[in-house]
N, CA, C and O atoms as a Tinker XYZ file with bonds, in Angstrom:
   536  protein
     1  N     35.583000   35.620000  -22.150000    73     2
     2  CA    36.712000   34.726000  -21.991000    64     1     3
     3  C     36.893000   33.913000  -23.268000    63     2     4     5
     4  O     35.921000   33.516000  -23.911000    81     3
     5  N     38.147000   33.675000  -23.622000    73     3     6
     6  CA    38.447000   32.955000  -24.862000    64     5     7
     7  C     38.080000   31.488000  -24.734000    63     6     8     9
     8  O     38.199000   30.888000  -23.665000    81     7
     9  N     37.634000   30.929000  -25.838000    73     7    10
    10  CA    37.272000   29.515000  -25.842000    64     9    11
    11  C     38.438000   28.700000  -26.345000    63    10    12    13
    12  O     39.250000   29.182000  -27.136000    81    11
    13  N     38.523000   27.466000  -25.889000    73    11    14
    14  CA    39.576000   26.573000  -26.325000    64    13    15
    15  C     40.558000   26.291000  -25.218000    63    14    16    17
    16  O     40.533000   26.908000  -24.153000    81    15
    17  N     41.413000   25.351000  -25.496000    73    15    18
    18  CA    42.442000   24.956000  -24.532000    64    17    19
    19  C     43.528000   26.022000  -24.456000    63    18    20    21
    20  O     43.737000   26.783000  -25.401000    81    19
    21  N     44.208000   26.064000  -23.329000    73    19    22
    22  CA    45.228000   27.075000  -23.091000    64    21    23
    23  C     46.310000   27.046000  -24.168000    63    22    24    25
    24  O     46.740000   28.102000  -24.633000    81    23
    25  N     46.757000   25.856000  -24.572000    73    23    26
    26  CA    47.799000   25.755000  -25.594000    64    25    27
    27  C     47.297000   26.261000  -26.945000    63    26    28    29
    28  O     48.057000   26.847000  -27.716000    81    27
    29  N     46.022000   26.034000  -27.224000    73    27    30
    30  CA    45.446000   26.517000  -28.482000    64    29    31
    31  C     45.394000   28.043000  -28.499000    63    30    32    33
    32  O     45.671000   28.670000  -29.522000    81    31
    33  N     45.041000   28.628000  -27.373000    73    31    34
    34  CA    44.977000   30.089000  -27.265000    64    33    35
    35  C     46.367000   30.680000  -27.463000    63    34    36    37
    36  O     46.521000   31.677000  -28.169000    81    35
    37  N     47.391000   30.067000  -26.840000    73    35    38
    38  CA    48.766000   30.552000  -26.999000    64    37    39
    39  C     49.231000   30.418000  -28.444000    63    38    40    41
    40  O     49.904000   31.308000  -28.965000    81    39
    41  N     48.875000   29.305000  -29.099000    73    39    42
    42  CA    49.259000   29.096000  -30.480000    64    41    43
    43  C     48.672000   30.179000  -31.382000    63    42    44    45
    44  O     49.352000   30.702000  -32.265000    81    43
    45  N     47.403000   30.508000  -31.150000    73    43    46
    46  CA    46.747000   31.545000  -31.950000    64    45    47
    47  C     47.369000   32.906000  -31.696000    63    46    48    49
    48  O     47.541000   33.694000  -32.626000    81    47
    49  N     47.708000   33.192000  -30.445000    73    47    50
    50  CA    48.309000   34.475000  -30.108000    64    49    51
    51  C     49.687000   34.607000  -30.746000    63    50    52    53
    52  O     50.034000   35.677000  -31.247000    81    51
    53  N     50.482000   33.529000  -30.735000    73    51    54
    54  CA    51.814000   33.565000  -31.328000    64    53    55
    55  C     51.760000   33.635000  -32.847000    63    54    56    57
    56  O     52.691000   34.143000  -33.472000    81    55
    57  N     50.692000   33.137000  -33.450000    73    55    58
    58  CA    50.552000   33.200000  -34.904000    64    57    59
    59  C     50.354000   34.638000  -35.369000    63    58    60    61
    60  O     50.710000   34.981000  -36.496000    81    59
    61  N     49.787000   35.482000  -34.508000    73    59    62
    62  CA    49.534000   36.881000  -34.854000    64    61    63
    63  C     50.721000   37.782000  -34.532000    63    62    64    65
    64  O     50.664000   38.989000  -34.767000    81    63
    65  N     51.787000   37.211000  -33.998000    73    63    66
    66  CA    52.940000   37.984000  -33.560000    64    65    67
    67  C     53.674000   38.605000  -34.751000    63    66    68    69
    68  O     53.794000   37.992000  -35.812000    81    67
    69  N     54.159000   39.824000  -34.555000    73    67    70
    70  CA    54.923000   40.522000  -35.588000    64    69    71
    71  C     56.331000   39.939000  -35.635000    63    70    72    73
    72  O     57.020000   39.907000  -34.615000    81    71
    73  N     56.767000   39.479000  -36.805000    73    71    74
    74  CA    58.059000   38.810000  -36.916000    64    73    75
    75  C     59.127000   39.707000  -37.535000    63    74    76    77
    76  O     60.242000   39.248000  -37.784000    81    75
    77  N     58.812000   40.965000  -37.787000    73    75    78
    78  CA    59.806000   41.878000  -38.350000    64    77    79
    79  C     60.854000   42.220000  -37.297000    63    78    80    81
    80  O     60.529000   42.287000  -36.111000    81    79
    81  N     62.110000   42.440000  -37.707000    73    79    82
    82  CA    63.140000   42.796000  -36.729000    64    81    83
    83  C     62.868000   44.182000  -36.141000    63    82    84    85
    84  O     62.498000   45.116000  -36.852000    81    83
    85  N     63.059000   44.289000  -34.837000    73    83    86
    86  CA    62.760000   45.562000  -34.181000    64    85    87
    87  C     63.663000   45.735000  -32.971000    63    86    88    89
    88  O     64.400000   44.828000  -32.584000    81    87
    89  N     63.588000   46.928000  -32.381000    73    87    90
    90  CA    64.291000   47.232000  -31.140000    64    89    91
    91  C     63.433000   48.200000  -30.350000    63    90    92    93
    92  O     62.776000   49.073000  -30.918000    81    91
    93  N     63.443000   48.038000  -29.027000    73    91    94
    94  CA    62.628000   48.895000  -28.174000    64    93    95
    95  C     63.476000   49.399000  -27.015000    63    94    96    97
    96  O     64.230000   48.646000  -26.398000    81    95
    97  N     63.336000   50.673000  -26.738000    73    95    98
    98  CA    64.003000   51.287000  -25.590000    64    97    99
    99  C     62.919000   51.747000  -24.632000    63    98   100   101
   100  O     62.092000   52.592000  -24.976000    81    99
   101  N     62.925000   51.192000  -23.435000    73    99   102
   102  CA    61.929000   51.563000  -22.441000    64   101   103
   103  C     62.518000   52.561000  -21.453000    63   102   104   105
   104  O     63.714000   52.532000  -21.163000    81   103
   105  N     61.686000   53.422000  -20.952000    73   103   106
   106  CA    62.044000   54.404000  -19.925000    64   105   107
   107  C     63.158000   55.341000  -20.374000    63   106   108   109
   108  O     64.040000   55.674000  -19.583000    81   107
   109  N     63.130000   55.767000  -21.626000    73   107   110
   110  CA    64.115000   56.736000  -22.116000    64   109   111
   111  C     63.801000   58.092000  -21.494000    63   110   112   113
   112  O     62.639000   58.492000  -21.424000    81   111
   113  N     64.824000   58.791000  -21.048000    73   111   114
   114  CA    64.610000   60.088000  -20.383000    64   113   115
   115  C     64.431000   61.197000  -21.416000    63   114   116   117
   116  O     65.139000   62.204000  -21.395000    81   115
   117  N     63.484000   60.998000  -22.309000    73   115   118
   118  CA    63.167000   61.973000  -23.347000    64   117   119
   119  C     61.654000   62.097000  -23.389000    63   118   120   121
   120  O     60.967000   61.077000  -23.437000    81   119
   121  N     61.112000   63.303000  -23.373000    73   119   122
   122  CA    59.668000   63.430000  -23.529000    64   121   123
   123  C     59.223000   62.932000  -24.907000    63   122   124   125
   124  O     59.978000   63.015000  -25.876000    81   123
   125  N     58.015000   62.422000  -24.987000    73   123   126
   126  CA    57.491000   61.858000  -26.227000    64   125   127
   127  C     57.508000   62.886000  -27.352000    63   126   128   129
   128  O     57.861000   62.561000  -28.485000    81   127
   129  N     57.135000   64.102000  -27.051000    73   127   130
   130  CA    57.052000   65.137000  -28.080000    64   129   131
   131  C     58.420000   65.396000  -28.712000    63   130   132   133
   132  O     58.524000   65.563000  -29.928000    81   131
   133  N     59.470000   65.430000  -27.885000    73   131   134
   134  CA    60.813000   65.689000  -28.406000    64   133   135
   135  C     61.345000   64.489000  -29.188000    63   134   136   137
   136  O     62.070000   64.660000  -30.168000    81   135
   137  N     60.993000   63.286000  -28.762000    73   135   138
   138  CA    61.414000   62.097000  -29.499000    64   137   139
   139  C     60.709000   62.025000  -30.845000    63   138   140   141
   140  O     61.304000   61.590000  -31.830000    81   139
   141  N     59.463000   62.440000  -30.900000    73   139   142
   142  CA    58.692000   62.358000  -32.142000    64   141   143
   143  C     59.223000   63.314000  -33.209000    63   142   144   145
   144  O     59.074000   63.030000  -34.397000    81   143
   145  N     59.835000   64.430000  -32.829000    73   143   146
   146  CA    60.427000   65.335000  -33.813000    64   145   147
   147  C     61.490000   64.590000  -34.619000    63   146   148   149
   148  O     61.573000   64.740000  -35.838000    81   147
   149  N     62.291000   63.798000  -33.939000    73   147   150
   150  CA    63.357000   63.053000  -34.605000    64   149   151
   151  C     62.789000   61.854000  -35.355000    63   150   152   153
   152  O     63.211000   61.572000  -36.476000    81   151
   153  N     61.832000   61.142000  -34.750000    73   151   154
   154  CA    61.253000   59.961000  -35.398000    64   153   155
   155  C     60.527000   60.325000  -36.686000    63   154   156   157
   156  O     60.542000   59.556000  -37.647000    81   155
   157  N     59.890000   61.496000  -36.712000    73   155   158
   158  CA    59.191000   61.926000  -37.925000    64   157   159
   159  C     60.162000   62.156000  -39.086000    63   158   160   161
   160  O     59.801000   61.993000  -40.252000    81   159
   161  N     61.404000   62.538000  -38.750000    73   159   162
   162  CA    62.389000   62.821000  -39.791000    64   161   163
   163  C     62.902000   61.552000  -40.464000    63   162   164   165
   164  O     63.348000   61.605000  -41.610000    81   163
   165  N     62.847000   60.403000  -39.767000    73   163   166
   166  CA    63.419000   59.177000  -40.335000    64   165   167
   167  C     62.377000   58.141000  -40.735000    63   166   168   169
   168  O     62.729000   57.116000  -41.319000    81   167
   169  N     61.125000   58.381000  -40.441000    73   167   170
   170  CA    60.085000   57.387000  -40.726000    64   169   171
   171  C     59.995000   57.110000  -42.228000    63   170   172   173
   172  O     59.865000   58.038000  -43.026000    81   171
   173  N     60.066000   55.824000  -42.614000    73   171   174
   174  CA    59.940000   55.430000  -44.010000    64   173   175
   175  C     61.231000   55.474000  -44.801000    63   174   176   177
   176  O     61.250000   55.040000  -45.953000    81   175
   177  N     62.311000   55.983000  -44.227000    73   175   178
   178  CA    63.587000   56.081000  -44.937000    64   177   179
   179  C     64.349000   54.748000  -44.846000    63   178   180   181
   180  O     64.083000   53.934000  -43.962000    81   179
   181  N     65.292000   54.539000  -45.764000    73   179   182
   182  CA    66.134000   53.355000  -45.636000    64   181   183
   183  C     67.149000   53.605000  -44.522000    63   182   184   185
   184  O     67.390000   54.751000  -44.142000    81   183
   185  N     67.741000   52.531000  -44.001000    73   183   186
   186  CA    68.534000   52.648000  -42.779000    64   185   187
   187  C     69.791000   53.510000  -42.958000    63   186   188   189
   188  O     70.177000   54.226000  -42.035000    81   187
   189  N     70.431000   53.451000  -44.128000    73   187   190
   190  CA    71.632000   54.264000  -44.325000    64   189   191
   191  C     71.306000   55.751000  -44.337000    63   190   192   193
   192  O     72.045000   56.554000  -43.768000    81   191
   193  N     70.202000   56.121000  -44.982000    73   191   194
   194  CA    69.771000   57.520000  -44.984000    64   193   195
   195  C     69.388000   57.965000  -43.579000    63   194   196   197
   196  O     69.718000   59.073000  -43.155000    81   195
   197  N     68.687000   57.089000  -42.864000    73   195   198
   198  CA    68.261000   57.420000  -41.499000    64   197   199
   199  C     69.466000   57.617000  -40.584000    63   198   200   201
   200  O     69.472000   58.532000  -39.761000    81   199
   201  N     70.481000   56.773000  -40.717000    73   199   202
   202  CA    71.688000   56.937000  -39.900000    64   201   203
   203  C     72.401000   58.247000  -40.208000    63   202   204   205
   204  O     72.940000   58.896000  -39.312000    81   203
   205  N     72.401000   58.634000  -41.487000    73   203   206
   206  CA    73.021000   59.905000  -41.860000    64   205   207
   207  C     72.240000   61.084000  -41.279000    63   206   208   209
   208  O     72.833000   62.040000  -40.780000    81   207
   209  N     70.930000   61.014000  -41.344000    73   207   210
   210  CA    70.091000   62.081000  -40.778000    64   209   211
   211  C     70.333000   62.194000  -39.279000    63   210   212   213
   212  O     70.498000   63.294000  -38.752000    81   211
   213  N     70.353000   61.045000  -38.591000    73   211   214
   214  CA    70.534000   61.059000  -37.139000    64   213   215
   215  C     71.932000   61.512000  -36.743000    63   214   216   217
   216  O     72.117000   62.102000  -35.678000    81   215
   217  N     72.907000   61.243000  -37.584000    73   215   218
   218  CA    74.278000   61.648000  -37.275000    64   217   219
   219  C     74.470000   63.148000  -37.270000    63   218   220   221
   220  O     75.310000   63.664000  -36.533000    81   219
   221  N     73.700000   63.859000  -38.088000    73   219   222
   222  CA    73.854000   65.317000  -38.196000    64   221   223
   223  C     72.733000   66.097000  -37.524000    63   222   224   225
   224  O     72.727000   67.327000  -37.571000    81   223
   225  N     71.793000   65.409000  -36.904000    73   223   226
   226  CA    70.703000   66.089000  -36.209000    64   225   227
   227  C     71.216000   66.567000  -34.850000    63   226   228   229
   228  O     71.779000   65.766000  -34.104000    81   227
   229  N     71.040000   67.848000  -34.503000    73   227   230
   230  CA    71.606000   68.359000  -33.253000    64   229   231
   231  C     70.813000   67.995000  -31.998000    63   230   232   233
   232  O     71.281000   68.255000  -30.889000    81   231
   233  N     69.650000   67.412000  -32.139000    73   231   234
   234  CA    68.822000   67.110000  -30.962000    64   233   235
   235  C     69.412000   65.958000  -30.138000    63   234   236   237
   236  O     70.069000   65.065000  -30.674000    81   235
   237  N     69.163000   66.000000  -28.823000    73   235   238
   238  CA    69.653000   64.951000  -27.928000    64   237   239
   239  C     69.036000   63.602000  -28.273000    63   238   240   241
   240  O     69.707000   62.572000  -28.205000    81   239
   241  N     67.766000   63.605000  -28.642000    73   239   242
   242  CA    67.058000   62.358000  -28.926000    64   241   243
   243  C     67.655000   61.626000  -30.117000    63   242   244   245
   244  O     67.531000   60.405000  -30.212000    81   243
   245  N     68.300000   62.348000  -31.028000    73   243   246
   246  CA    68.829000   61.699000  -32.224000    64   245   247
   247  C     69.954000   60.723000  -31.881000    63   246   248   249
   248  O     70.077000   59.687000  -32.534000    81   247
   249  N     70.764000   61.022000  -30.890000    73   247   250
   250  CA    71.819000   60.097000  -30.485000    64   249   251
   251  C     71.260000   58.812000  -29.898000    63   250   252   253
   252  O     71.764000   57.722000  -30.170000    81   251
   253  N     70.221000   58.947000  -29.097000    73   251   254
   254  CA    69.582000   57.786000  -28.482000    64   253   255
   255  C     68.901000   56.933000  -29.546000    63   254   256   257
   256  O     69.007000   55.707000  -29.528000    81   255
   257  N     68.206000   57.582000  -30.467000    73   255   258
   258  CA    67.485000   56.856000  -31.510000    64   257   259
   259  C     68.467000   56.223000  -32.498000    63   258   260   261
   260  O     68.178000   55.167000  -33.062000    81   259
   261  N     69.618000   56.852000  -32.712000    73   259   262
   262  CA    70.635000   56.267000  -33.595000    64   261   263
   263  C     71.127000   54.939000  -33.026000    63   262   264   265
   264  O     71.268000   53.962000  -33.761000    81   263
   265  N     71.388000   54.901000  -31.722000    73   263   266
   266  CA    71.819000   53.654000  -31.093000    64   265   267
   267  C     70.720000   52.602000  -31.175000    63   266   268   269
   268  O     71.001000   51.417000  -31.353000    81   267
   269  N     69.478000   53.033000  -31.046000    73   267   270
   270  CA    68.343000   52.110000  -31.129000    64   269   271
   271  C     68.216000   51.543000  -32.542000    63   270   272   273
   272  O     67.939000   50.356000  -32.710000    81   271
   273  N     68.416000   52.381000  -33.551000    73   271   274
   274  CA    68.357000   51.926000  -34.943000    64   273   275
   275  C     69.487000   50.936000  -35.241000    63   274   276   277
   276  O     69.275000   49.941000  -35.934000    81   275
   277  N     70.681000   51.209000  -34.720000    73   275   278
   278  CA    71.795000   50.278000  -34.910000    64   277   279
   279  C     71.504000   48.939000  -34.236000    63   278   280   281
   280  O     71.883000   47.886000  -34.751000    81   279
   281  N     70.833000   48.978000  -33.087000    73   279   282
   282  CA    70.436000   47.744000  -32.410000    64   281   283
   283  C     69.419000   46.974000  -33.243000    63   282   284   285
   284  O     69.503000   45.750000  -33.338000    81   283
   285  N     68.462000   47.668000  -33.844000    73   283   286
   286  CA    67.471000   47.010000  -34.690000    64   285   287
   287  C     68.132000   46.387000  -35.915000    63   286   288   289
   288  O     67.731000   45.310000  -36.358000    81   287
   289  N     69.148000   47.062000  -36.465000    73   287   290
   290  CA    69.873000   46.502000  -37.612000    64   289   291
   291  C     70.626000   45.236000  -37.208000    63   290   292   293
   292  O     70.657000   44.266000  -37.965000    81   291
   293  N     71.235000   45.239000  -36.020000    73   291   294
   294  CA    71.927000   44.049000  -35.527000    64   293   295
   295  C     70.933000   42.915000  -35.278000    63   294   296   297
   296  O     71.234000   41.751000  -35.541000    81   295
   297  N     69.751000   43.259000  -34.771000    73   295   298
   298  CA    68.719000   42.250000  -34.562000    64   297   299
   299  C     68.280000   41.645000  -35.891000    63   298   300   301
   300  O     68.027000   40.444000  -35.976000    81   299
   301  N     68.189000   42.472000  -36.923000    73   299   302
   302  CA    67.812000   41.980000  -38.252000    64   301   303
   303  C     68.880000   41.049000  -38.789000    63   302   304   305
   304  O     68.569000   40.010000  -39.372000    81   303
   305  N     70.140000   41.417000  -38.594000    73   303   306
   306  CA    71.235000   40.572000  -39.073000    64   305   307
   307  C     71.224000   39.219000  -38.366000    63   306   308   309
   308  O     71.424000   38.180000  -38.994000    81   307
   309  N     70.989000   39.241000  -37.062000    73   307   310
   310  CA    70.946000   37.991000  -36.294000    64   309   311
   311  C     69.741000   37.147000  -36.701000    63   310   312   313
   312  O     69.852000   35.934000  -36.874000    81   311
   313  N     68.595000   37.799000  -36.851000    73   311   314
   314  CA    67.366000   37.077000  -37.199000    64   313   315
   315  C     67.517000   36.375000  -38.538000    63   314   316   317
   316  O     67.125000   35.217000  -38.686000    81   315
   317  N     68.083000   37.075000  -39.510000    73   315   318
   318  CA    68.212000   36.491000  -40.839000    64   317   319
   319  C     69.420000   35.569000  -40.939000    63   318   320   321
   320  O     69.522000   34.804000  -41.898000    81   319
   321  N     70.346000   35.619000  -39.969000    73   319   322
   322  CA    71.479000   34.693000  -40.009000    64   321   323
   323  C     71.017000   33.275000  -39.684000    63   322   324   325
   324  O     71.687000   32.305000  -40.042000    81   323
   325  N     69.869000   33.150000  -39.003000    73   323   326
   326  CA    69.315000   31.832000  -38.725000    64   325   327
   327  C     68.866000   31.152000  -40.012000    63   326   328   329
   328  O     68.931000   29.929000  -40.133000    81   327
   329  N     68.408000   31.955000  -40.976000    73   327   330
   330  CA    67.963000   31.441000  -42.269000    64   329   331
   331  C     68.556000   32.331000  -43.356000    63   330   332   333
   332  O     67.906000   33.284000  -43.785000    81   331
   333  N     69.789000   32.040000  -43.817000    73   331   334
   334  CA    70.484000   32.943000  -44.747000    64   333   335
   335  C     69.776000   33.147000  -46.083000    63   334   336   337
   336  O     70.023000   34.143000  -46.763000    81   335
   337  N     68.906000   32.229000  -46.466000    73   335   338
   338  CA    68.219000   32.386000  -47.754000    64   337   339
   339  C     67.267000   33.574000  -47.728000    63   338   340   341
   340  O     66.984000   34.170000  -48.767000    81   339
   341  N     66.773000   33.917000  -46.543000    73   339   342
   342  CA    65.822000   35.025000  -46.427000    64   341   343
   343  C     66.498000   36.353000  -46.132000    63   342   344   345
   344  O     65.835000   37.390000  -46.100000    81   343
   345  N     67.836000   36.334000  -45.910000    73   343   346
   346  CA    68.515000   37.560000  -45.501000    64   345   347
   347  C     68.552000   38.561000  -46.648000    63   346   348   349
   348  O     69.145000   38.289000  -47.692000    81   347
   349  N     67.921000   39.719000  -46.460000    73   347   350
   350  CA    67.960000   40.728000  -47.515000    64   349   351
   351  C     69.266000   41.511000  -47.454000    63   350   352   353
   352  O     69.973000   41.494000  -46.446000    81   351
   353  N     69.561000   42.174000  -48.514000    73   351   354
   354  CA    70.709000   43.062000  -48.549000    64   353   355
   355  C     70.472000   44.169000  -47.511000    63   354   356   357
   356  O     69.379000   44.735000  -47.483000    81   355
   357  N     71.446000   44.498000  -46.663000    73   355   358
   358  CA    71.216000   45.536000  -45.645000    64   357   359
   359  C     70.768000   46.878000  -46.228000    63   358   360   361
   360  O     70.130000   47.672000  -45.537000    81   359
   361  N     71.100000   47.134000  -47.500000    73   359   362
   362  CA    70.646000   48.378000  -48.127000    64   361   363
   363  C     69.144000   48.347000  -48.392000    63   362   364   365
   364  O     68.528000   49.394000  -48.588000    81   363
   365  N     68.547000   47.147000  -48.398000    73   363   366
   366  CA    67.106000   47.033000  -48.656000    64   365   367
   367  C     66.268000   47.225000  -47.404000    63   366   368   369
   368  O     65.043000   47.317000  -47.490000    81   367
   369  N     66.909000   47.288000  -46.238000    73   367   370
   370  CA    66.163000   47.505000  -44.997000    64   369   371
   371  C     65.706000   48.957000  -44.904000    63   370   372   373
   372  O     66.448000   49.880000  -45.241000    81   371
   373  N     64.489000   49.139000  -44.448000    73   371   374
   374  CA    63.970000   50.485000  -44.223000    64   373   375
   375  C     63.184000   50.509000  -42.926000    63   374   376   377
   376  O     62.849000   49.463000  -42.372000    81   375
   377  N     62.898000   51.690000  -42.453000    73   375   378
   378  CA    62.174000   51.845000  -41.189000    64   377   379
   379  C     60.681000   51.771000  -41.487000    63   378   380   381
   380  O     60.087000   52.726000  -41.987000    81   379
   381  N     60.088000   50.631000  -41.175000    73   379   382
   382  CA    58.668000   50.424000  -41.444000    64   381   383
   383  C     57.814000   51.184000  -40.429000    63   382   384   385
   384  O     56.823000   51.818000  -40.791000    81   383
   385  N     58.202000   51.114000  -39.169000    73   383   386
   386  CA    57.467000   51.808000  -38.103000    64   385   387
   387  C     58.461000   52.371000  -37.113000    63   386   388   389
   388  O     59.494000   51.759000  -36.843000    81   387
   389  N     58.154000   53.527000  -36.576000    73   387   390
   390  CA    58.899000   54.058000  -35.445000    64   389   391
   391  C     57.953000   54.976000  -34.682000    63   390   392   393
   392  O     57.314000   55.859000  -35.255000    81   391
   393  N     57.881000   54.747000  -33.393000    73   391   394
   394  CA    56.954000   55.540000  -32.583000    64   393   395
   395  C     57.458000   55.613000  -31.154000    63   394   396   397
   396  O     58.298000   54.821000  -30.726000    81   395
   397  N     56.926000   56.579000  -30.431000    73   395   398
   398  CA    57.256000   56.765000  -29.022000    64   397   399
   399  C     55.962000   56.804000  -28.226000    63   398   400   401
   400  O     55.045000   57.563000  -28.543000    81   399
   401  N     55.901000   55.991000  -27.208000    73   399   402
   402  CA    54.751000   55.974000  -26.308000    64   401   403
   403  C     55.145000   56.607000  -24.984000    63   402   404   405
   404  O     56.316000   56.621000  -24.604000    81   403
   405  N     54.149000   57.126000  -24.294000    73   403   406
   406  CA    54.389000   57.803000  -23.031000    64   405   407
   407  C     54.777000   56.804000  -21.946000    63   406   408   409
   408  O     54.149000   55.756000  -21.796000    81   407
   409  N     55.818000   57.143000  -21.195000    73   407   410
   410  CA    56.252000   56.336000  -20.064000    64   409   411
   411  C     55.873000   57.031000  -18.761000    63   410   412   413
   412  O     55.171000   58.042000  -18.781000    81   411
   413  N     56.324000   56.505000  -17.641000    73   411   414
   414  CA    56.014000   57.138000  -16.357000    64   413   415
   415  C     56.708000   58.493000  -16.214000    63   414   416   417
   416  O     57.773000   58.722000  -16.788000    81   415
   417  N     56.102000   59.366000  -15.458000    73   415   418
   418  CA    56.643000   60.702000  -15.221000    64   417   419
   419  C     57.218000   60.770000  -13.817000    63   418   420   421
   420  O     56.540000   60.442000  -12.843000    81   419
   421  N     58.483000   61.201000  -13.717000    73   419   422
   422  CA    59.095000   61.388000  -12.407000    64   421   423
   423  C     58.733000   62.788000  -11.916000    63   422   424   425
   424  O     58.905000   63.770000  -12.637000    81   423
   425  N     58.243000   62.868000  -10.711000    73   423   426
   426  CA    57.819000   64.155000  -10.162000    64   425   427
   427  C     58.857000   64.631000   -9.161000    63   426   428   429
   428  O     59.217000   63.916000   -8.226000    81   427
   429  N     59.330000   65.847000   -9.374000    73   427   430
   430  CA    60.323000   66.446000   -8.495000    64   429   431
   431  C     59.790000   67.791000   -8.009000    63   430   432   433
   432  O     58.838000   68.337000   -8.569000    81   431
   433  N     60.417000   68.312000   -6.965000    73   431   434
   434  CA    59.966000   69.581000   -6.380000    64   433   435
   435  C     61.104000   70.576000   -6.459000    63   434   436   437
   436  O     62.248000   70.257000   -6.137000    81   435
   437  N     60.777000   71.796000   -6.893000    73   435   438
   438  CA    61.761000   72.875000   -6.963000    64   437   439
   439  C     61.360000   73.953000   -5.962000    63   438   440   441
   440  O     60.242000   74.464000   -6.032000    81   439
   441  N     62.228000   74.306000   -5.048000    73   439   442
   442  CA    61.888000   75.362000   -4.085000    64   441   443
   443  C     61.775000   76.721000   -4.763000    63   442   444   445
   444  O     62.570000   77.061000   -5.640000    81   443
   445  N     60.789000   77.482000   -4.350000    73   443   446
   446  CA    60.554000   78.819000   -4.899000    64   445   447
   447  C     60.502000   79.831000   -3.751000    63   446   448   449
   448  O     60.687000   79.479000   -2.586000    81   447
   449  N     60.254000   81.057000   -4.094000    73   447   450
   450  CA    60.275000   82.135000   -3.095000    64   449   451
   451  C     59.139000   81.976000   -2.080000    63   450   452   453
   452  O     58.089000   81.407000   -2.378000    81   451
   453  N     59.378000   82.487000   -0.891000    73   451   454
   454  CA    58.396000   82.543000    0.199000    64   453   455
   455  C     57.900000   81.153000    0.599000    63   454   456   457
   456  O     56.728000   80.978000    0.935000    81   455
   457  N     58.791000   80.175000    0.561000    73   455   458
   458  CA    58.463000   78.841000    1.041000    64   457   459
   459  C     57.597000   78.008000    0.118000    63   458   460   461
   460  O     57.163000   76.919000    0.495000    81   459
   461  N     57.343000   78.491000   -1.066000    73   459   462
   462  CA    56.515000   77.718000   -2.002000    64   461   463
   463  C     57.365000   76.658000   -2.708000    63   462   464   465
   464  O     58.594000   76.678000   -2.647000    81   463
   465  N     56.679000   75.743000   -3.371000    73   463   466
   466  CA    57.375000   74.707000   -4.134000    64   465   467
   467  C     56.670000   74.530000   -5.465000    63   466   468   469
   468  O     55.441000   74.477000   -5.528000    81   467
   469  N     57.450000   74.441000   -6.519000    73   467   470
   470  CA    56.903000   74.168000   -7.853000    64   469   471
   471  C     57.234000   72.729000   -8.215000    63   470   472   473
   472  O     58.295000   72.212000   -7.867000    81   471
   473  N     56.315000   72.101000   -8.912000    73   471   474
   474  CA    56.539000   70.727000   -9.349000    64   473   475
   475  C     57.265000   70.721000  -10.687000    63   474   476   477
   476  O     56.926000   71.473000  -11.601000    81   475
   477  N     58.265000   69.859000  -10.781000    73   475   478
   478  CA    58.959000   69.626000  -12.043000    64   477   479
   479  C     58.630000   68.204000  -12.468000    63   478   480   481
   480  O     58.778000   67.266000  -11.685000    81   479
   481  N     58.188000   68.046000  -13.696000    73   479   482
   482  CA    57.843000   66.721000  -14.212000    64   481   483
   483  C     58.897000   66.297000  -15.224000    63   482   484   485
   484  O     59.072000   66.935000  -16.262000    81   483
   485  N     59.588000   65.222000  -14.910000    73   483   486
   486  CA    60.601000   64.681000  -15.814000    64   485   487
   487  C     59.963000   63.504000  -16.543000    63   486   488   489
   488  O     59.790000   62.419000  -15.988000    81   487
   489  N     59.622000   63.751000  -17.792000    73   487   490
   490  CA    58.851000   62.766000  -18.545000    64   489   491
   491  C     59.768000   61.736000  -19.194000    63   490   492   493
   492  O     60.907000   62.032000  -19.553000    81   491
   493  N     59.246000   60.520000  -19.335000    73   491   494
   494  CA    59.978000   59.450000  -19.995000    64   493   495
   495  C     59.130000   58.905000  -21.141000    63   494   496   497
   496  O     57.944000   59.215000  -21.257000    81   495
   497  N     59.759000   58.090000  -21.982000    73   495   498
   498  CA    59.031000   57.520000  -23.115000    64   497   499
   499  C     59.579000   56.133000  -23.432000    63   498   500   501
   500  O     60.693000   55.781000  -23.043000    81   499
   501  N     58.777000   55.360000  -24.142000    73   499   502
   502  CA    59.154000   54.057000  -24.653000    64   501   503
   503  C     59.245000   54.187000  -26.169000    63   502   504   505
   504  O     58.236000   54.430000  -26.830000    81   503
   505  N     60.429000   54.028000  -26.720000    73   503   506
   506  CA    60.648000   54.249000  -28.167000    64   505   507
   507  C     60.818000   52.896000  -28.853000    63   506   508   509
   508  O     61.555000   52.037000  -28.368000    81   507
   509  N     60.134000   52.710000  -29.984000    73   507   510
   510  CA    60.190000   51.461000  -30.746000    64   509   511
   511  C     60.532000   51.757000  -32.187000    63   510   512   513
   512  O     59.988000   52.683000  -32.788000    81   511
   513  N     61.452000   50.953000  -32.749000    73   511   514
   514  CA    61.817000   51.042000  -34.160000    64   513   515
   515  C     61.635000   49.657000  -34.778000    63   514   516   517
   516  O     62.193000   48.678000  -34.281000    81   515
   517  N     60.855000   49.571000  -35.860000    73   515   518
   518  CA    60.610000   48.309000  -36.556000    64   517   519
   519  C     61.137000   48.435000  -37.973000    63   518   520   521
   520  O     60.817000   49.389000  -38.683000    81   519
   521  N     61.947000   47.465000  -38.381000    73   519   522
   522  CA    62.530000   47.463000  -39.718000    64   521   523
   523  C     61.798000   46.448000  -40.605000    63   522   524   525
   524  O     61.129000   45.540000  -40.113000    81   523
   525  N     61.939000   46.623000  -41.898000    73   523   526
   526  CA    61.398000   45.681000  -42.864000    64   525   527
   527  C     62.243000   45.750000  -44.125000    63   526   528   529
   528  O     62.992000   46.708000  -44.319000    81   527
   529  N     62.132000   44.751000  -44.978000    73   527   530
   530  CA    62.902000   44.720000  -46.226000    64   529   531
   531  C     62.009000   45.103000  -47.400000    63   530   532   533
   532  O     60.838000   44.726000  -47.448000    81   531
   533  N     62.565000   45.851000  -48.341000    73   531   534
   534  CA    61.804000   46.245000  -49.527000    64   533   535
   535  C     61.885000   45.165000  -50.560000    63   534   536
   536  O     61.310000   45.299000  -51.640000    81   535
């Protein structure tokens, strides 16, 4: 158990918090493996290049991740609008981190021949995009 007063523990926990602008999509109806194909293509790129890649990528996940990236860019604009001196040029923003974690799996049943049933697993994921300025 942590030592110290409750407010002190909260203060220490908040001091370690990541302050970079980000966006998270929970329970996306995309399997982690399929989302990672698209995330690997944009990891480390600047936001304009990443948007161009996502715009021409034929995968379903690219449309979802494009909206998520645009949300992260809007979050960055809002975050830096509070303190305009720190606002970087939007061209200087790049994707510092992007990852997909496994979400809950919906289990469905598909009828098969001779009264049998096959299980269908509809997998979900939690996708996170974190931006940073160069």
